[in-house]
C-alpha positions as semicolon CSV with decimal commas, in nm:
position;residue;x (nm);y (nm);z (nm)
1;M;11,781;9,070;7,191
2;P;11,830;9,329;6,938
3;D;12,170;9,416;6,797
4;G;12,319;9,695;6,966
5;A;12,080;9,650;7,308
6;T;12,328;9,418;7,517
7;P;12,340;9,524;7,858
8;I;12,669;9,722;7,946
9;L;12,571;9,977;8,226
10;I;12,397;9,921;8,562
11;K;12,312;10,275;8,716
12;V;12,146;10,375;9,042
13;A;11,892;10,674;9,040
14;T;11,830;10,849;9,381
15;S;11,510;11,006;9,255
16;M;11,266;10,920;8,973
17;K;11,297;11,246;8,832
18;E;11,640;11,091;8,728
19;V;11,473;10,866;8,487
20;E;11,256;10,939;8,187
21;A;10,878;10,822;8,232
22;A;10,844;10,676;7,899
23;Q;11,170;10,453;7,959
24;W;11,045;10,316;8,303
25;D;10,699;10,245;8,203
26;A;10,830;10,070;7,873
27;C;10,976;9,806;8,182
28;A;10,707;9,833;8,422
29;G;10,416;9,737;8,168
30;S;10,068;9,900;8,238
31;D;9,914;9,631;8,433
32;N;10,018;9,709;8,791
33;P;9,944;10,093;8,827
34;F;10,176;10,081;9,128
35;V;10,524;9,992;8,965
36;S;10,447;10,297;8,703
37;H;10,666;10,599;8,709
38;A;10,349;10,814;8,773
39;F;10,279;10,615;9,102
40;L;10,659;10,609;9,240
41;S;10,725;10,982;9,165
42;A;10,434;11,101;9,353
43;L;10,549;10,889;9,660
44;E;10,874;11,122;9,610
45;D;10,764;11,426;9,485
46;G;10,504;11,423;9,723
47;K;10,731;11,373;10,033
48;A;10,597;11,068;10,140
49;A;10,871;10,804;10,039
50;T;11,230;11,039;10,082
51;A;11,532;11,034;10,235
52;E;11,384;11,251;10,517
53;T;11,114;10,968;10,569
54;G;11,387;10,706;10,571
55;W;11,306;10,582;10,205
56;L;11,654;10,681;9,999
57;A;11,584;10,619;9,658
58;Q;11,851;10,341;9,488
59;H;11,675;10,247;9,192
60;L;11,845;10,032;8,994
61;L;11,883;10,106;8,609
62;L;12,017;9,853;8,320
63;E;12,082;9,992;7,986
64;G;12,193;9,865;7,647
65;Q;12,458;10,036;7,414
66;N;12,217;10,256;7,238
67;G;12,144;10,426;7,604
68;Q;11,789;10,223;7,615
69;L;11,641;10,119;7,947
70;L;11,608;9,739;7,935
71;G;11,501;9,673;8,312
72;A;11,458;9,839;8,634
73;V;11,416;9,775;9,008
74;P;11,236;10,010;9,258
75;L;11,486;10,015;9,530
76;Y;11,536;10,187;9,863
77;L;11,804;10,222;10,133
78;K;11,635;10,218;10,494
79;N;11,700;10,316;10,825
80;H;11,359;10,140;10,998
81;S;11,123;9,877;10,887
82;Y;10,755;10,069;10,863
83;G;10,543;10,091;10,578
84;E;10,639;9,746;10,450
85;Y;10,377;9,472;10,582
86;V;10,638;9,202;10,565
87;F;10,737;9,219;10,911
88;D;11,129;9,162;11,018
89;W;11,107;9,392;11,348
90;G;11,179;9,066;11,533
91;W;11,486;8,960;11,305
92;A;11,613;9,296;11,350
93;D;11,585;9,333;11,725
94;A;11,761;8,973;11,767
95;Y;12,047;9,072;11,553
96;Q;12,108;9,410;11,700
97;R;12,093;9,222;12,085
98;A;12,358;8,971;11,944
99;G;12,564;9,275;11,888
100;G;12,499;9,339;11,503
101;R;12,373;9,629;11,295
102;Y;12,054;9,557;11,123
103;Y;11,995;9,902;10,980
104;P;12,051;10,046;10,718
105;K;11,901;9,746;10,456
106;L;11,807;9,763;10,120
107;Q;11,437;9,713;10,054
108;C;11,310;9,643;9,691
109;A;10,963;9,731;9,705
110;V;10,670;9,970;9,661
111;P;10,633;10,206;9,958
112;F;10,336;10,164;10,189
113;T;10,198;9,948;9,937
114;P;10,136;9,584;9,999
115;V;10,014;9,465;9,670
116;T;10,195;9,170;9,468
117;G;10,333;9,305;9,144
118;P;10,666;9,282;8,941
119;R;10,980;9,372;9,110
120;L;11,204;9,310;8,828
121;L;11,081;9,527;8,531
122;I;11,185;9,431;8,194
123;R;11,123;9,568;7,865
124;P;10,928;9,306;7,678
125;E;11,136;9,263;7,388
126;A;11,465;9,224;7,577
127;E;11,577;8,878;7,662
128;R;11,397;8,798;7,999
129;D;11,600;8,562;8,176
130;A;11,914;8,755;8,112
131;I;11,809;9,081;8,224
132;A;11,653;8,927;8,513
133;D;11,944;8,792;8,637
134;A;12,167;9,095;8,566
135;L;11,892;9,311;8,785
136;I;11,979;9,011;9,054
137;A;12,343;9,028;9,021
138;G;12,319;9,394;9,032
139;L;12,095;9,431;9,348
140;T;12,345;9,202;9,522
141;E;12,618;9,422;9,390
142;I;12,466;9,740;9,559
143;A;12,397;9,568;9,870
144;R;12,770;9,464;9,944
145;R;12,910;9,819;9,843
146;H;12,650;9,987;10,100
147;E;12,779;9,714;10,347
148;V;12,389;9,608;10,453
149;S;12,285;9,371;10,661
150;S;12,035;9,236;10,420
151;L;11,819;9,307;10,102
152;H;11,458;9,266;10,114
153;V;11,216;9,178;9,790
154;T;10,864;9,227;9,916
155;F;10,593;9,123;9,710
156;P;10,737;9,007;9,387
157;T;10,499;8,761;9,160
158;R;10,542;8,421;9,249
159;E;10,771;8,340;8,907
160;E;11,030;8,653;9,065
161;W;10,993;8,482;9,405
162;Q;11,127;8,153;9,244
163;R;11,419;8,309;9,067
164;F;11,542;8,487;9,378
165;G;11,502;8,145;9,575
166;S;11,716;7,979;9,300
167;L;11,988;8,229;9,317
168;G;12,034;8,187;9,723
169;F;11,763;8,450;9,870
170;L;11,555;8,298;10,142
171;Q;11,226;8,253;10,065
172;R;10,878;8,379;10,290
173;I;10,484;8,335;10,238
174;G;10,242;8,561;10,353
175;R;9,863;8,595;10,326
176;Q;9,633;8,780;10,191
177;Y;9,241;8,806;10,087
178;H;9,146;8,837;9,719
179;W;8,782;8,836;9,553
180;T;8,776;8,639;9,218
181;N;8,522;8,719;8,942
182;E;8,399;8,408;8,859
183;G;8,212;8,576;8,559
184;Y;7,920;8,710;8,754
185;E;7,691;8,911;8,567
186;S;7,579;9,092;8,906
187;F;7,625;9,111;9,260
188;D;7,307;8,882;9,305
189;D;7,460;8,657;9,087
190;F;7,786;8,639;9,311
191;L;7,562;8,609;9,616
192;G;7,409;8,297;9,476
193;R;7,711;8,126;9,525
194;M;7,704;8,170;9,872
195;V;7,540;7,957;10,143
196;S;7,230;8,111;10,258
197;R;7,362;8,235;10,605
198;K;7,609;8,414;10,458
199;R;7,410;8,547;10,171
200;K;7,147;8,686;10,434
201;A;7,400;8,851;10,626
202;I;7,581;9,050;10,318
203;R;7,233;9,156;10,226
204;K;7,140;9,260;10,591
205;E;7,464;9,479;10,569
206;R;7,389;9,616;10,263
207;R;7,042;9,692;10,339
208;Q;7,155;9,873;10,687
209;V;7,374;10,108;10,480
210;V;7,087;10,233;10,226
211;E;6,849;10,281;10,538
212;S;7,107;10,477;10,694
213;G;7,074;10,733;10,422
214;I;7,448;10,688;10,306
215;E;7,453;10,729;9,907
216;L;7,814;10,594;9,736
217;T;7,943;10,637;9,423
218;A;8,260;10,562;9,254
219;L;8,464;10,824;9,099
220;T;8,738;10,829;8,880
221;G;8,925;11,039;8,640
222;D;8,777;11,428;8,592
223;A;8,521;11,310;8,819
224;I;8,767;11,356;9,106
225;Q;8,801;11,706;9,241
226;E;9,004;11,866;9,501
227;R;8,723;11,910;9,719
228;H;8,723;11,488;9,706
229;W;9,081;11,449;9,785
230;D;9,081;11,703;10,084
231;S;8,790;11,507;10,205
232;F;8,912;11,185;10,177
233;Y;9,258;11,305;10,332
234;R;9,077;11,429;10,652
235;F;8,927;11,079;10,648
236;Y;9,259;10,890;10,594
237;L;9,411;11,100;10,899
238;N;9,100;11,059;11,125
239;T;9,109;10,645;11,094
240;V;9,502;10,670;11,133
241;D;9,423;10,864;11,448
242;K;9,210;10,614;11,595
243;K;9,422;10,289;11,537
244;W;9,730;10,458;11,682
245;A;9,926;10,442;11,367
246;S;10,142;10,698;11,124
247;A;10,011;10,866;10,869
248;Y;10,274;10,768;10,598
249;L;10,074;10,924;10,297
250;T;10,066;11,323;10,241
251;R;9,797;11,522;10,125
252;E;10,005;11,653;9,847
253;F;10,083;11,268;9,757
254;F;9,700;11,229;9,703
255;H;9,684;11,511;9,482
256;L;9,979;11,410;9,280
257;L;9,801;11,056;9,240
258;G;9,492;11,188;9,098
259;E;9,710;11,445;8,881
260;R;9,926;11,176;8,736
261;L;9,687;10,883;8,766
262;G;9,333;10,996;8,782
263;D;9,232;10,713;8,502
264;K;9,339;10,449;8,713
265;V;9,215;10,577;9,066
266;V;8,858;10,421;9,158
267;L;8,771;10,683;9,474
268;I;8,458;10,523;9,654
269;V;8,292;10,823;9,832
270;A;7,996;10,781;10,096
271;E;7,759;11,096;10,143
272;A;7,510;11,124;10,403
273;E;7,243;11,433;10,315
274;G;7,521;11,553;10,056
275;R;7,778;11,573;10,287
276;P;8,114;11,323;10,247
277;V;8,115;11,097;10,537
278;A;8,383;10,836;10,432
279;G;8,561;10,715;10,104
280;A;8,796;10,415;9,982
281;L;9,066;10,439;9,751
282;N;9,125;10,180;9,465
283;L;9,350;10,196;9,202
284;R;9,281;9,986;8,871
285;G;9,522;9,782;8,692
286;G;9,494;9,547;8,374
287;D;9,252;9,302;8,521
288;T;9,250;9,378;8,888
289;L;9,094;9,632;9,145
290;Y;9,324;9,717;9,442
291;G;9,188;9,831;9,737
292;R;9,412;10,054;9,888
293;N;9,325;10,302;10,190
294;W;8,995;10,408;10,374
295;G;8,875;10,650;10,587
296;C;8,576;10,764;10,768
297;A;8,463;11,117;10,944
298;L;8,193;10,914;11,142
299;D;8,093;10,555;11,238
300;Y;7,821;10,376;11,049
301;R;7,754;10,021;11,097
302;F;7,891;9,804;10,810
303;L;7,974;10,130;10,586
304;H;8,360;9,974;10,568
305;F;8,264;9,644;10,445
306;E;7,997;9,841;10,193
307;A;8,263;10,114;10,099
308;C;8,576;9,862;10,070
309;Y;8,438;9,541;9,985
310;Y;8,109;9,504;9,834
311;Q;8,142;9,806;9,628
312;A;8,471;9,698;9,509
313;I;8,311;9,398;9,353
314;D;8,032;9,581;9,207
315;Y;8,279;9,804;9,012
316;A;8,483;9,443;8,928
317;I;8,157;9,307;8,812
318;A;8,054;9,585;8,616
319;H;8,378;9,664;8,438
320;G;8,469;9,286;8,356
321;L;8,769;9,283;8,608
322;R;8,884;8,943;8,709
323;R;8,974;8,999;9,096
324;V;8,964;9,236;9,330
325;E;9,263;9,257;9,586
326;A;9,163;9,383;9,970
327;G;9,478;9,358;10,126
328;A;9,623;9,231;10,437
329;Q;9,471;9,156;10,754
330;G;9,117;9,068;10,837
331;E;9,014;8,724;10,849
332;H;8,649;8,906;10,829
333;K;8,695;8,925;10,467
334;V;8,641;8,566;10,426
335;Q;8,306;8,577;10,484
336;R;8,260;8,783;10,207
337;G;8,390;8,614;9,945
338;Y;8,752;8,724;9,998
339;L;8,934;8,399;10,008
340;P;9,307;8,374;10,150
341;E;9,611;8,371;9,892
342;E;9,963;8,345;9,919
343;T;10,222;8,617;9,880
344;Y;10,571;8,625;9,882
345;S;10,919;8,788;9,990
346;A;11,260;8,718;9,953
347;H;11,552;8,806;10,175
348;L;11,926;8,805;10,133
349;I;12,069;8,798;10,498
350;Q;12,453;8,892;10,460
351;D;12,570;8,735;10,823
352;P;12,593;8,345;10,792
353;A;12,465;8,329;11,170
354;L;12,171;8,537;11,109
355;E;12,097;8,401;10,797
356;R;12,103;8,060;10,940
357;A;11,878;8,175;11,216
358;V;11,648;8,327;10,973
359;E;11,623;8,034;10,704
360;D;11,550;7,782;11,043
361;F;11,237;8,022;11,121
362;L;11,091;8,043;10,748
363;D;11,122;7,667;10,701
364;R;10,906;7,621;10,997
365;E;10,690;7,939;10,879
366;R;10,593;7,852;10,525
367;P;10,404;7,500;10,586
368;A;10,230;7,652;10,895
369;V;10,108;7,974;10,656
370;R;10,002;7,729;10,365
371;H;9,825;7,488;10,664
372;E;9,629;7,814;10,769
373;I;9,533;7,920;10,422
374;E;9,417;7,559;10,329
375;A;9,229;7,540;10,654
376;M;9,055;7,862;10,600
377;R;8,962;7,806;10,244
378;E;8,806;7,434;10,325
379;E;8,654;7,519;10,640
380;W;8,544;7,919;10,638
381;T;8,433;7,961;10,288
382;P;8,099;8,100;10,225
383;F;8,046;7,906;9,909
384;R;7,851;7,624;9,847
385;G;7,984;7,299;9,793
386;D;7,812;7,256;9,470
387;S;7,928;7,525;9,301
């Protein structure tokens, strides 16, 4: 670590406005757009992740003697478990029935975003191990001072997950579905690796969308206009209503996302007779396209698969991206080339009795999840065995 950069001060920021964007992004890097200052501030300024919605920012900052930010952690004090995608409702219910108080809790995460990425944001030239341990110590101290029941780190990298585990955090495994680019030159090249019946099924799905008169376009940067965001937000609300879910994200958030991260946004727009009927929102990272939200005005057979999965693969191949992450849920993704992968979370439980109960549960859950992933990859794979 350079002279004068020894960490001497840990701060808590209650808003991204309190953190200089260049300083934060120097620690966050450019590979994962969701931990960028632009994305996190858009959630706050767009009134999606605020104290009023149950996400009170407590971002952890570690500064050196020269005032340079050496490390940071996106952190929130929460009074519910919505918008996290690593479910602890059962833990909360059991603890509260036993007379405990589960909320508030601390959540180290990107709100409403089940995407693996760094949670310990560290400036590249800093002493990584020392800063990582200092940040985790800071997290533990904040949890103690707030007297919360628990501290949860969701969707960290595997390396971070292992570090948290070595320092006493309980470790959990989840499952998502990702597509990997094996050097394909075209979508047909990708289909060539699949068994015949799967290849035919995908071609039939894509053909039926074309025959429905749907035209799809991938927009990014300045090509995404206000009218596109207005339409997409309507589609988003319509889909949320159909699922009897809550609309976490706001129209203002989408506007700010386009304004602040437009060059990393890939919006798939579906039109019928020149009229927008559906959309799929993706963000582009260093080597990955991240599928995020989908919405539609009318139901067209197979349009969801085309807009969310096949268009993403087309884009990744055309732009040389290594991976498409299609998010959580949906075993149907496997037959379309998106295979199950492990995701991670780490949990610090303050009450010894609750900690023992959760630890026992996780000790049984981890091998079960890994067995499911292995079985799905072996038995459900759509790819030829000679590939």
